[in-house]
C-alpha positions as CSV (number, residue, x, y, z in Angstrom):
1,M,6.8,28.2,0.9
2,I,4.6,28.5,3.6
3,D,5.2,31.4,5.8
4,L,5.3,30.3,9.8
5,A,4.2,33.7,10.7
6,E,0.7,33.1,9.1
7,I,0.3,29.7,11.1
8,I,2.2,30.0,14.3
9,S,0.1,31.9,16.9
10,E,1.1,33.0,20.0
11,D,-2.2,31.5,21.3
12,R,-1.3,28.2,20.6
13,I,2.0,28.2,22.3
14,I,1.1,26.6,25.4
15,E,3.2,25.6,28.6
16,L,2.0,21.8,29.2
17,K,0.4,20.8,32.3
18,A,0.4,17.3,30.9
19,E,1.8,14.3,32.4
20,T,1.2,11.6,29.9
21,K,1.5,11.5,26.0
22,E,-2.1,11.3,25.6
23,E,-2.9,14.6,27.7
24,A,-0.1,16.3,25.8
25,L,-1.8,15.4,22.5
26,R,-5.0,16.4,24.1
27,E,-3.9,19.6,25.4
28,L,-2.4,20.5,21.8
29,V,-5.3,19.7,19.9
30,G,-7.2,22.2,22.3
31,A,-5.1,24.9,21.7
32,M,-5.3,24.2,17.9
33,A,-9.4,24.2,18.0
34,G,-9.0,28.0,18.6
35,S,-8.4,28.1,15.2
36,N,-10.7,28.7,12.5
37,C,-9.0,26.3,10.3
38,V,-9.9,23.1,12.6
39,L,-13.4,22.5,12.0
40,D,-14.0,19.1,14.1
41,K,-11.3,19.0,17.2
42,E,-12.3,15.1,18.3
43,A,-11.7,13.8,14.6
44,L,-7.9,15.5,14.7
45,F,-7.3,14.3,18.2
46,G,-8.5,11.1,16.7
47,A,-6.1,11.5,14.0
48,I,-3.6,12.4,16.1
49,L,-3.6,9.3,18.5
50,E,-4.1,7.2,15.2
51,R,-0.6,8.2,13.9
52,E,1.0,8.1,17.2
53,K,0.2,4.2,17.3
54,T,1.7,3.8,14.0
55,L,5.0,5.3,15.2
56,S,6.0,7.8,18.1
57,T,6.7,11.1,16.5
58,G,8.9,11.5,19.6
59,V,12.0,12.1,17.4
60,G,14.7,12.1,19.9
61,I,16.6,14.9,21.6
62,G,13.8,16.1,23.6
63,V,11.7,16.8,20.4
64,A,8.3,15.4,19.6
65,I,6.3,16.5,16.3
66,P,3.1,14.9,15.9
67,H,0.8,16.1,12.9
68,A,-2.0,14.9,10.9
69,M,-3.1,15.7,7.4
70,I,-7.6,15.2,7.4
71,P,-10.2,17.1,5.7
72,E,-11.7,18.8,9.2
73,V,-8.7,20.9,9.0
74,T,-8.8,23.2,6.2
75,G,-5.4,25.0,6.1
76,F,-2.0,24.5,8.0
77,V,-1.9,25.0,11.8
78,I,0.6,24.7,14.3
79,A,0.6,24.3,17.9
80,I,4.0,24.5,20.2
81,G,4.0,22.9,23.9
82,R,6.4,23.4,26.0
83,S,7.0,21.2,29.2
84,H,9.9,21.7,31.8
85,K,9.8,18.7,33.5
86,G,9.4,16.3,30.6
87,I,6.9,14.0,29.5
88,E,7.2,10.2,28.4
89,F,6.8,10.1,24.7
90,D,7.8,6.9,23.6
91,A,10.6,8.7,21.8
92,L,13.6,7.0,19.5
93,D,16.4,8.0,22.0
94,E,13.7,6.8,24.9
95,K,14.0,9.7,26.8
96,P,11.4,12.4,27.9
97,V,10.1,15.3,25.5
98,R,10.2,18.9,26.2
99,L,8.9,20.2,23.3
100,V,6.2,19.4,21.2
101,V,5.2,20.9,18.3
102,M,1.9,19.7,16.4
103,I,1.1,20.2,12.9
104,A,-2.2,19.7,11.0
105,A,-3.1,20.3,7.7
106,S,-5.9,19.7,5.4
107,D,-5.9,16.3,3.4
108,K,-6.4,18.5,0.2
109,H,-2.8,20.2,0.8
110,S,0.1,18.8,-1.4
111,R,2.0,16.2,0.6
112,G,4.9,18.0,-0.7
113,E,4.0,21.4,1.1
114,Y,3.5,19.5,3.9
115,L,7.0,17.3,4.2
116,K,9.0,20.7,3.7
117,L,7.1,22.3,6.6
118,L,7.7,19.1,8.8
119,A,11.7,19.2,7.5
120,R,11.8,23.5,8.0
121,L,10.6,22.5,11.8
122,M,12.8,19.5,12.2
123,Q,15.7,21.4,10.6
124,K,15.3,24.2,13.2
125,L,14.2,22.1,16.5
126,R,17.6,19.7,15.7
127,N,19.5,22.7,16.6
128,K,20.9,22.7,20.7
129,E,21.0,26.3,20.7
130,F,17.5,26.8,19.3
131,R,16.4,24.2,21.5
132,R,18.0,25.9,24.4
133,K,16.3,29.3,23.1
134,I,12.7,27.9,23.7
135,M,13.1,26.0,26.3
136,F,14.7,29.1,28.3
137,A,12.1,32.1,26.3
138,K,10.3,33.9,28.8
139,S,7.0,34.0,26.9
140,T,5.2,32.9,24.0
141,R,6.2,35.6,21.9
142,D,10.1,35.1,22.3
143,I,8.9,31.7,21.2
144,R,7.1,32.6,18.4
145,E,10.1,35.1,17.5
146,A,12.4,32.6,17.9
147,F,10.5,30.1,15.2
148,L,10.0,33.0,12.6
149,S,14.1,33.9,13.1
150,G,15.8,33.7,9.8
151,Q,18.2,31.4,11.5
152,L,18.2,28.0,10.0
153,E,15.8,28.7,7.1
154,E,15.6,26.3,4.2
155,G,19.0,26.3,2.5
156,Q,21.3,27.3,5.1
């Protein structure tokens, strides 16, 4: 199983300044670019935008999980953005998004591992108390710790 502690870094947890979906995606890709796993920031941004054109990753409940698997990424990387005012994201429930969890991975990773990571994060994000904890967290460290906490791990 992928260790979230290895792929969620405080320097990739940001307060989004974005007013639009594309601006939010650009900010998060910018945060990811600091990872040595991201070899080409523009290729990643292009892949994320292409994925959004296919189907919005705004899953509802104020959450979006944009993601891409491309050769220009060498491992799993996560960036987390929080917006207190909300961003129009073409979400399934047509409501603004306040939490954006972006996932990038190498296309050489197993699709199964990738899907398990997506499911694990979605399981956490579906929990209303967990989302509240993230929205009211006072620091990036608190947000990271919430994602790493044992609550709602696989099998619970």
